[in-house]
C-alpha atoms as a printed R data frame, in Angstrom:
    type eleno elety resid chain resno       x       y       z
1   ATOM     1    CA   UNK     A     1  64.600 157.430 136.842
2   ATOM     2    CA   UNK     A     2  64.901 157.087 133.101
3   ATOM     3    CA   UNK     A     3  68.678 157.460 133.352
4   ATOM     4    CA   UNK     A     4  68.888 154.796 136.053
5   ATOM     5    CA   UNK     A     5  66.716 152.445 133.997
6   ATOM     6    CA   UNK     A     6  68.913 153.011 130.917
7   ATOM     7    CA   UNK     A     7  72.065 152.321 132.895
8   ATOM     8    CA   UNK     A     8  70.565 149.137 134.337
9   ATOM     9    CA   UNK     A     9  69.571 148.013 130.857
10  ATOM    10    CA   UNK     A    10  73.109 148.661 129.572
11  ATOM    11    CA   UNK     A    11  74.615 146.646 132.424
12  ATOM    12    CA   UNK     A    12  72.195 143.798 131.773
13  ATOM    13    CA   UNK     A    13  73.021 143.808 128.056
14  ATOM    14    CA   UNK     A    14  76.764 143.805 128.801
15  ATOM    15    CA   UNK     A    15  76.388 140.867 131.194
16  ATOM    16    CA   UNK     A    16  74.310 138.978 128.647
17  ATOM    17    CA   UNK     A    17  76.884 139.632 125.892
18  ATOM    18    CA   UNK     A    18  79.729 138.505 128.147
19  ATOM    19    CA   UNK     A    19  77.807 135.390 129.131
20  ATOM    20    CA   UNK     A    20  77.091 134.600 125.474
21  ATOM    21    CA   UNK     A    21  80.776 134.999 124.590
22  ATOM    22    CA   UNK     A    22  81.740 132.589 127.352
23  ATOM    23    CA   UNK     A    23  79.151 130.095 126.133
24  ATOM    24    CA   UNK     A    24  80.408 130.381 122.556
25  ATOM    25    CA   UNK     A    25  84.013 130.009 123.710
26  ATOM    26    CA   UNK     A    26  83.143 126.895 125.679
27  ATOM    27    CA   UNK     A    27  81.203 125.531 122.697
28  ATOM    28    CA   UNK     A    28  84.184 126.078 120.394
29  ATOM    29    CA   UNK     A    29  86.557 124.434 122.879
30  ATOM    30    CA   UNK     A    30  84.185 121.500 123.327
31  ATOM    31    CA   UNK     A    31  83.812 121.091 119.561
32  ATOM    32    CA   UNK     A    32  87.583 121.228 119.059
33  ATOM    33    CA   UNK     A    33  88.077 118.643 121.804
34  ATOM    34    CA   UNK     A    34  85.421 116.399 120.262
35  ATOM    35    CA   UNK     A    35  87.119 116.635 116.850
36  ATOM    36    CA   UNK     A    36  90.499 115.844 118.420
37  ATOM    37    CA   UNK     A    37  89.104 112.822 120.245
38  ATOM    38    CA   UNK     A    38  87.336 111.687 117.071
39  ATOM    39    CA   UNK     A    39  90.548 111.862 115.044
40  ATOM    40    CA   UNK     A    40  92.405 110.009 117.797
41  ATOM    41    CA   UNK     A    41  89.713 107.312 117.822
42  ATOM    42    CA   UNK     A    42  89.932 106.961 114.038
43  ATOM    43    CA   UNK     A    43  93.717 106.673 114.267
44  ATOM    44    CA   UNK     A    44  93.460 103.948 116.899
45  ATOM    45    CA   UNK     A    45  90.831 102.137 114.818
46  ATOM    46    CA   UNK     A    46  92.994 102.323 111.701
47  ATOM    47    CA   UNK     A    47  96.017 101.092 113.648
48  ATOM    48    CA   UNK     A    48  93.910  98.284 115.016
49  ATOM    49    CA   UNK     A    49  92.926  97.230 111.498
50  ATOM    50    CA   UNK     A    50  96.513  97.403 110.244
51  ATOM    51    CA   UNK     A    51  97.783  95.272 113.103
52  ATOM    52    CA   UNK     A    52  94.827  92.907 113.128
53  ATOM    53    CA   UNK     A    53  96.047  89.287 113.119
54  ATOM    54    CA   UNK     A    54  95.060  86.953 110.341
55  ATOM    55    CA   UNK     A    55  93.781  84.412 112.808
56  ATOM    56    CA   UNK     A    56  91.710  86.720 114.977
57  ATOM    57    CA   UNK     A    57  92.277  87.663 118.585
58  ATOM    58    CA   UNK     A    58  93.089  90.987 120.198
59  ATOM    59    CA   UNK     A    59  93.734  93.642 117.574
60  ATOM    60    CA   UNK     A    60  96.407  95.732 119.313
61  ATOM    61    CA   UNK     A    61  98.160  93.648 121.912
62  ATOM    62    CA   UNK     A    62  99.831  90.271 122.010
63  ATOM    63    CA   UNK     A    63 102.867  88.544 120.556
64  ATOM    64    CA   UNK     A    64 103.067  88.394 116.795
65  ATOM    65    CA   UNK     A    65 105.187  87.627 113.741
66  ATOM    66    CA   UNK     A    66 106.497  90.485 111.589
67  ATOM    67    CA   UNK     A    67 106.730  90.239 107.792
68  ATOM    68    CA   UNK     A    68 109.429  92.163 105.922
69  ATOM    69    CA   UNK     A    69 109.534  92.331 102.122
70  ATOM    70    CA   UNK     A    70 112.673  92.311  99.986
71  ATOM    71    CA   UNK     A    71 111.499  93.038  96.453
72  ATOM    72    CA   UNK     A    72 113.596  93.760  93.370
73  ATOM    73    CA   UNK     A    73 117.335  94.260  92.870
74  ATOM    74    CA   UNK     A    74 119.323  94.733  96.069
75  ATOM    75    CA   UNK     A    75 120.872  98.188  95.829
76  ATOM    76    CA   UNK     A    76 119.720 100.474  98.659
77  ATOM    77    CA   UNK     A    77 118.760  98.507 101.777
78  ATOM    78    CA   UNK     A    78 118.642 101.270 104.401
79  ATOM    79    CA   UNK     A    79 114.851 101.132 104.803
80  ATOM    80    CA   UNK     A    80 114.773  97.344 105.105
81  ATOM    81    CA   UNK     A    81 117.588  97.399 107.664
82  ATOM    82    CA   UNK     A    82 115.721 100.029 109.704
83  ATOM    83    CA   UNK     A    83 112.559  97.926 109.521
84  ATOM    84    CA   UNK     A    84 114.440  94.857 110.765
85  ATOM    85    CA   UNK     A    85 115.977  96.853 113.601
86  ATOM    86    CA   UNK     A    86 112.543  98.142 114.634
87  ATOM    87    CA   UNK     A    87 111.168  94.595 114.766
88  ATOM    88    CA   UNK     A    88 114.246  93.415 116.645
89  ATOM    89    CA   UNK     A    89 113.640  96.057 119.334
90  ATOM    90    CA   UNK     A    90 109.848  95.621 119.447
91  ATOM    91    CA   UNK     A    91 108.916  93.363 122.401
92  ATOM    92    CA   UNK     A    92 105.632  92.365 120.702
93  ATOM    93    CA   UNK     A    93 107.510  90.831 117.761
94  ATOM    94    CA   UNK     A    94 108.583  87.271 118.529
95  ATOM    95    CA   UNK     A    95 109.742  86.228 115.046
96  ATOM    96    CA   UNK     A    96 110.431  87.721 111.623
97  ATOM    97    CA   UNK     A    97 109.539  86.358 108.193
98  ATOM    98    CA   UNK     A    98 111.436  87.905 105.297
99  ATOM    99    CA   UNK     A    99 109.636  87.519 101.967
100 ATOM   100    CA   UNK     A   100 112.201  87.550  99.150
101 ATOM   101    CA   UNK     A   101 111.464  88.307  95.503
102 ATOM   102    CA   UNK     A   102 114.856  89.370  94.194
103 ATOM   103    CA   UNK     A   103 117.312  88.320  91.481
104 ATOM   104    CA   UNK     A   104 120.181  89.622  93.612
105 ATOM   105    CA   UNK     A   105 122.088  92.865  93.622
106 ATOM   106    CA   UNK     A   106 125.203  94.672  94.753
107 ATOM   107    CA   UNK     A   107 127.482  92.690  97.070
108 ATOM   108    CA   UNK     A   108 127.891  95.038 100.042
109 ATOM   109    CA   UNK     A   109 124.146  95.848 100.516
110 ATOM   110    CA   UNK     A   110 123.428  92.115 100.220
111 ATOM   111    CA   UNK     A   111 125.899  91.378 102.990
112 ATOM   112    CA   UNK     A   112 124.437  94.222 105.061
113 ATOM   113    CA   UNK     A   113 121.001  92.606 104.892
114 ATOM   114    CA   UNK     A   114 122.520  89.240 105.793
115 ATOM   115    CA   UNK     A   115 124.142  90.842 108.850
116 ATOM   116    CA   UNK     A   116 120.888  92.590 109.850
117 ATOM   117    CA   UNK     A   117 118.997  89.278 109.807
118 ATOM   118    CA   UNK     A   118 121.792  87.666 111.804
119 ATOM   119    CA   UNK     A   119 121.421  90.371 114.458
120 ATOM   120    CA   UNK     A   120 117.683  89.641 114.681
121 ATOM   121    CA   UNK     A   121 118.491  85.973 115.291
122 ATOM   122    CA   UNK     A   122 121.135  86.870 117.872
123 ATOM   123    CA   UNK     A   123 118.516  88.889 119.762
124 ATOM   124    CA   UNK     A   124 116.650  85.618 120.351
125 ATOM   125    CA   UNK     A   125 114.000  86.042 117.651
126 ATOM   126    CA   UNK     A   126 113.719  83.338 114.965
127 ATOM   127    CA   UNK     A   127 113.992  84.400 111.330
128 ATOM   128    CA   UNK     A   128 112.264  82.522 108.510
129 ATOM   129    CA   UNK     A   129 112.846  83.193 104.803
130 ATOM   130    CA   UNK     A   130 109.994  82.788 102.325
131 ATOM   131    CA   UNK     A   131 111.225  82.641  98.732
132 ATOM   132    CA   UNK     A   132 108.821  83.955  96.103
133 ATOM   133    CA   UNK     A   133 109.089  83.706  92.333
134 ATOM   134    CA   UNK     A   134 112.831  84.470  92.286
135 ATOM   135    CA   UNK     A   135 115.336  84.448  95.121
136 ATOM   136    CA   UNK     A   136 118.589  83.932  93.276
137 ATOM   137    CA   UNK     A   137 122.199  84.939  93.834
138 ATOM   138    CA   UNK     A   138 122.096  87.853  96.313
139 ATOM   139    CA   UNK     A   139 118.475  86.985  97.109
140 ATOM   140    CA   UNK     A   140 119.590  83.529  98.204
141 ATOM   141    CA   UNK     A   141 122.612  85.030 100.042
142 ATOM   142    CA   UNK     A   142 120.148  86.973 102.206
143 ATOM   143    CA   UNK     A   143 117.972  83.903 102.760
144 ATOM   144    CA   UNK     A   144 120.762  81.760 104.241
145 ATOM   145    CA   UNK     A   145 120.855  84.075 107.261
146 ATOM   146    CA   UNK     A   146 117.467  82.654 108.316
147 ATOM   147    CA   UNK     A   147 116.806  79.795 110.722
148 ATOM   148    CA   UNK     A   148 114.552  78.159 108.148
149 ATOM   149    CA   UNK     A   149 113.925  78.653 104.412
150 ATOM   150    CA   UNK     A   150 110.664  77.928 102.551
151 ATOM   151    CA   UNK     A   151 110.416  77.912  98.750
152 ATOM   152    CA   UNK     A   152 107.776  77.069  96.179
153 ATOM   153    CA   UNK     A   153 108.588  74.032  94.018
154 ATOM   154    CA   UNK     A   154 108.959  76.384  91.052
155 ATOM   155    CA   UNK     A   155 110.908  79.138  92.776
156 ATOM   156    CA   UNK     A   156 114.071  80.116  90.887
157 ATOM   157    CA   UNK     A   157 116.934  80.182  93.349
158 ATOM   158    CA   UNK     A   158 120.604  79.322  93.706
159 ATOM   159    CA   UNK     A   159 122.947  81.128  91.268
160 ATOM   160    CA   UNK     A   160 125.738  81.148  93.841
161 ATOM   161    CA   UNK     A   161 128.282  83.221  91.992
162 ATOM   162    CA   UNK     A   162 129.631  86.719  91.406
163 ATOM   163    CA   UNK     A   163 129.721  88.679  88.183
164 ATOM   164    CA   UNK     A   164 131.039  91.996  86.901
165 ATOM   165    CA   UNK     A   165 130.042  93.266  83.468
166 ATOM   166    CA   UNK     A   166 132.225  95.902  81.834
167 ATOM   167    CA   UNK     A   167 131.623  97.327  78.372
168 ATOM   168    CA   UNK     A   168 134.410  97.739  75.822
169 ATOM   169    CA   UNK     A   169 133.616 100.618  73.465
170 ATOM   170    CA   UNK     A   170 137.071 100.876  71.940
171 ATOM   171    CA   UNK     A   171 135.960  99.921  68.420
172 ATOM   172    CA   UNK     A   172 132.890 102.148  68.536
173 ATOM   173    CA   UNK     A   173 134.876 105.148  69.780
174 ATOM   174    CA   UNK     A   174 137.377 104.779  66.938
175 ATOM   175    CA   UNK     A   175 134.573 104.668  64.367
176 ATOM   176    CA   UNK     A   176 132.989 107.891  65.598
177 ATOM   177    CA   UNK     A   177 136.329 109.616  66.158
178 ATOM   178    CA   UNK     A   178 136.131 109.962  69.938
179 ATOM   179    CA   UNK     A   179 139.365 109.729  71.886
180 ATOM   180    CA   UNK     A   180 139.401 109.348  75.677
181 ATOM   181    CA   UNK     A   181 142.227 111.120  77.496
182 ATOM   182    CA   UNK     A   182 143.016 109.577  80.899
183 ATOM   183    CA   UNK     A   183 145.177 111.337  83.484
184 ATOM   184    CA   UNK     A   184 145.800 109.127  86.500
185 ATOM   185    CA   UNK     A   185 147.999 108.543  89.521
186 ATOM   186    CA   UNK     A   186 148.104 104.841  90.252
187 ATOM   187    CA   UNK     A   187 148.788 102.151  87.718
188 ATOM   188    CA   UNK     A   188 145.373 100.492  87.859
189 ATOM   189    CA   UNK     A   189 143.277 103.573  88.664
190 ATOM   190    CA   UNK     A   190 141.433 103.360  85.326
191 ATOM   191    CA   UNK     A   191 140.876  99.629  85.500
192 ATOM   192    CA   UNK     A   192 137.647  98.920  83.645
193 ATOM   193    CA   UNK     A   193 137.984 101.902  81.326
194 ATOM   194    CA   UNK     A   194 135.363 101.412  78.588
195 ATOM   195    CA   UNK     A   195 137.502 103.195  75.985
196 ATOM   196    CA   UNK     A   196 140.135 100.474  75.721
197 ATOM   197    CA   UNK     A   197 140.599  96.725  75.958
198 ATOM   198    CA   UNK     A   198 141.407  95.192  79.328
199 ATOM   199    CA   UNK     A   199 144.954  93.960  79.824
200 ATOM   200    CA   UNK     A   200 145.661  90.385  81.026
201 ATOM   201    CA   UNK     A   201 146.973  91.712  84.340
202 ATOM   202    CA   UNK     A   202 143.849  93.798  84.914
203 ATOM   203    CA   UNK     A   203 141.703  90.759  84.170
204 ATOM   204    CA   UNK     A   204 143.727  88.738  86.678
205 ATOM   205    CA   UNK     A   205 143.189  91.387  89.382
206 ATOM   206    CA   UNK     A   206 139.433  91.365  88.835
207 ATOM   207    CA   UNK     A   207 139.317  87.569  88.703
208 ATOM   208    CA   UNK     A   208 141.109  87.279  92.046
209 ATOM   209    CA   UNK     A   209 138.665  89.746  93.598
210 ATOM   210    CA   UNK     A   210 135.647  87.899  92.181
211 ATOM   211    CA   UNK     A   211 136.941  84.600  93.508
212 ATOM   212    CA   UNK     A   212 137.410  86.166  96.947
213 ATOM   213    CA   UNK     A   213 133.798  87.389  97.060
214 ATOM   214    CA   UNK     A   214 132.612  84.041  95.679
215 ATOM   215    CA   UNK     A   215 134.417  82.328  98.557
216 ATOM   216    CA   UNK     A   216 132.613  84.649 101.000
217 ATOM   217    CA   UNK     A   217 129.313  83.636  99.407
218 ATOM   218    CA   UNK     A   218 130.165  79.931  99.707
219 ATOM   219    CA   UNK     A   219 131.194  80.348 103.351
220 ATOM   220    CA   UNK     A   220 127.920  82.153 104.136
221 ATOM   221    CA   UNK     A   221 125.883  79.346 102.554
222 ATOM   222    CA   UNK     A   222 127.879  76.646 104.343
223 ATOM   223    CA   UNK     A   223 127.486  78.382 107.705
224 ATOM   224    CA   UNK     A   224 123.827  79.298 107.259
225 ATOM   225    CA   UNK     A   225 122.750  75.918 105.921
226 ATOM   226    CA   UNK     A   226 125.090  73.962 108.216
227 ATOM   227    CA   UNK     A   227 126.642  72.148 105.258
228 ATOM   228    CA   UNK     A   228 130.202  71.074 104.556
229 ATOM   229    CA   UNK     A   229 131.991  73.542 102.321
230 ATOM   230    CA   UNK     A   230 132.776  70.731  99.897
231 ATOM   231    CA   UNK     A   231 129.053  69.984  99.622
232 ATOM   232    CA   UNK     A   232 128.294  73.624  98.822
233 ATOM   233    CA   UNK     A   233 131.002  73.674  96.171
234 ATOM   234    CA   UNK     A   234 129.024  70.996  94.351
235 ATOM   235    CA   UNK     A   235 126.273  73.486  93.445
236 ATOM   236    CA   UNK     A   236 128.032  76.849  93.930
237 ATOM   237    CA   UNK     A   237 128.943  77.214  90.256
238 ATOM   238    CA   UNK     A   238 126.364  79.863  89.372
239 ATOM   239    CA   UNK     A   239 123.633  77.440  88.322
240 ATOM   240    CA   UNK     A   240 119.952  78.260  88.774
241 ATOM   241    CA   UNK     A   241 117.838  75.597  90.489
242 ATOM   242    CA   UNK     A   242 114.124  75.209  91.161
243 ATOM   243    CA   UNK     A   243 112.711  75.142  94.657
244 ATOM   244    CA   UNK     A   244 112.230  71.389  94.403
245 ATOM   245    CA   UNK     A   245 115.852  70.922  93.341
246 ATOM   246    CA   UNK     A   246 116.997  73.226  96.128
247 ATOM   247    CA   UNK     A   247 115.111  71.086  98.642
248 ATOM   248    CA   UNK     A   248 116.931  67.963  97.401
249 ATOM   249    CA   UNK     A   249 120.260  69.792  97.749
250 ATOM   250    CA   UNK     A   250 119.410  70.985 101.299
251 ATOM   251    CA   UNK     A   251 119.516  74.565 100.100
252 ATOM   252    CA   UNK     A   252 116.026  75.096 101.558
253 ATOM   253    CA   UNK     A   253 114.229  73.382 104.428
254 ATOM   254    CA   UNK     A   254 110.705  72.932 103.120
255 ATOM   255    CA   UNK     A   255 108.414  73.576 100.190
256 ATOM   256    CA   UNK     A   256 105.666  76.081 100.796
257 ATOM   257    CA   UNK     A   257 104.560  79.678 100.515
258 ATOM   258    CA   UNK     A   258 104.212  82.624 102.848
259 ATOM   259    CA   UNK     A   259 101.477  80.987 104.922
260 ATOM   260    CA   UNK     A   260 103.656  77.956 105.631
261 ATOM   261    CA   UNK     A   261 106.549  80.274 106.480
262 ATOM   262    CA   UNK     A   262 104.376  82.171 108.971
263 ATOM   263    CA   UNK     A   263 103.304  78.921 110.619
264 ATOM   264    CA   UNK     A   264 106.954  77.837 110.734
265 ATOM   265    CA   UNK     A   265 107.918  81.102 112.415
266 ATOM   266    CA   UNK     A   266 105.093  80.624 114.926
267 ATOM   267    CA   UNK     A   267 106.368  77.139 115.755
268 ATOM   268    CA   UNK     A   268 109.942  78.355 116.238
269 ATOM   269    CA   UNK     A   269 108.820  81.189 118.517
270 ATOM   270    CA   UNK     A   270 106.265  79.191 120.490
271 ATOM   271    CA   UNK     A   271 103.192  81.011 119.169
272 ATOM   272    CA   UNK     A   272  99.871  79.487 118.191
273 ATOM   273    CA   UNK     A   273  99.025  78.971 114.513
274 ATOM   274    CA   UNK     A   274  98.077  80.948 112.572
275 ATOM   275    CA   UNK     A   275 100.058  83.692 114.307
276 ATOM   276    CA   UNK     A   276  99.138  87.324 114.643
277 ATOM   277    CA   UNK     A   277 100.976  89.262 111.951
278 ATOM   278    CA   UNK     A   278 102.490  92.699 111.518
279 ATOM   279    CA   UNK     A   279 102.417  93.282 107.783
280 ATOM   280    CA   UNK     A   280 105.263  94.739 105.727
281 ATOM   281    CA   UNK     A   281 105.703  98.452 105.291
282 ATOM   282    CA   UNK     A   282 104.489  99.690 101.942
283 ATOM   283    CA   UNK     A   283 106.982 101.931 100.185
284 ATOM   284    CA   UNK     A   284 105.439 104.067  97.434
285 ATOM   285    CA   UNK     A   285 107.509 106.682  95.639
286 ATOM   286    CA   UNK     A   286 106.833 109.149  92.854
287 ATOM   287    CA   UNK     A   287 108.759 106.856  90.501
288 ATOM   288    CA   UNK     A   288 106.438 103.977  91.420
289 ATOM   289    CA   UNK     A   289 103.408 106.134  90.623
290 ATOM   290    CA   UNK     A   290 104.900 107.109  87.257
291 ATOM   291    CA   UNK     A   291 105.673 103.491  86.413
292 ATOM   292    CA   UNK     A   292 102.121 102.422  87.219
293 ATOM   293    CA   UNK     A   293 100.435 105.401  85.545
294 ATOM   294    CA   UNK     A   294 102.419 105.494  82.312
295 ATOM   295    CA   UNK     A   295 103.559 101.862  82.083
296 ATOM   296    CA   UNK     A   296 107.246 102.779  82.268
297 ATOM   297    CA   UNK     A   297 108.365  99.464  83.706
298 ATOM   298    CA   UNK     A   298 110.424  98.422  80.686
299 ATOM   299    CA   UNK     A   299 112.015 101.857  80.335
300 ATOM   300    CA   UNK     A   300 112.860 102.244  84.009
301 ATOM   301    CA   UNK     A   301 113.760  98.681  84.890
302 ATOM   302    CA   UNK     A   302 117.473  99.383  85.453
303 ATOM   303    CA   UNK     A   303 117.872 100.345  89.132
304 ATOM   304    CA   UNK     A   304 119.864 103.436  90.108
305 ATOM   305    CA   UNK     A   305 123.464 102.547  90.764
306 ATOM   306    CA   UNK     A   306 123.493  99.751  88.161
307 ATOM   307    CA   UNK     A   307 124.287 101.805  85.090
308 ATOM   308    CA   UNK     A   308 125.016 100.233  81.740
309 ATOM   309    CA   UNK     A   309 128.677 101.175  81.453
310 ATOM   310    CA   UNK     A   310 129.819 101.528  85.059
311 ATOM   311    CA   UNK     A   311 128.479  98.537  86.959
312 ATOM   312    CA   UNK     A   312 129.703  97.652  90.457
313 ATOM   313    CA   UNK     A   313 130.477  94.151  91.588
314 ATOM   314    CA   UNK     A   314 127.186  92.411  92.155
315 ATOM   315    CA   UNK     A   315 125.401  89.147  92.788
316 ATOM   316    CA   UNK     A   316 122.710  89.007  90.136
317 ATOM   317    CA   UNK     A   317 121.556  86.910  87.213
């Protein structure tokens, strides 16, 4: 009898242990599921806050206006182009406002941004440009791709021109006893060599190229602003103008800031004012953190690709 009782007790203990393991397993699974659902809820809440419209209304759904920022010299535009493409393909986005704070930049990336904004317009979505403190040269080139341009009265804009800066270190090299040896195939392959003076023929070649790109700039302004080319030639001499002057020259449509630009985009797309807004993507790099932490702005102000002695053709003041 004692043996039977011991065996029964062992069986009971085993069943209890098994049952406890199952309960613990279920508890762990339930806790993991609760954590997962909690994280998902927090993600949805955060997304709701990020996409919350300025004027109220549903936080996640509904037509809205997207804001894209163009800040600083125009050198690498891949991220901005991808952002514009995403808004172009997003059915919730009915219009795009591009906020420009740029003195200009390299020609080809500037033209790539212009083309990307044109594609947004061709998809049936209005584009409005909002000019900030500076939207000159390449910054203005980008703006003329928009349906409508807003500028502050004191915005610095215009500067419709092209420039190429090349250093001549011939005298310095001779003083320090440095001699450059150039081996080339092609008569003008070393055009722009900093170790010697430029020849008249080399200068002519560069001047013809600059005038060609300048003509492209003028054509883009004339087409975007719906102005006669002769009218554009009247202010396309590289001069800087204020926003108020630009308004008088029909270079911009209206005076106002980002809020007015958003309302203008809402009107063009048939949305109520103020519209729901998708804010710009924030791009933060290690270099940005270093600049902010150690105040390296003055030492790191020259963008990559715009070196002192080997500068590409660019639209910048």
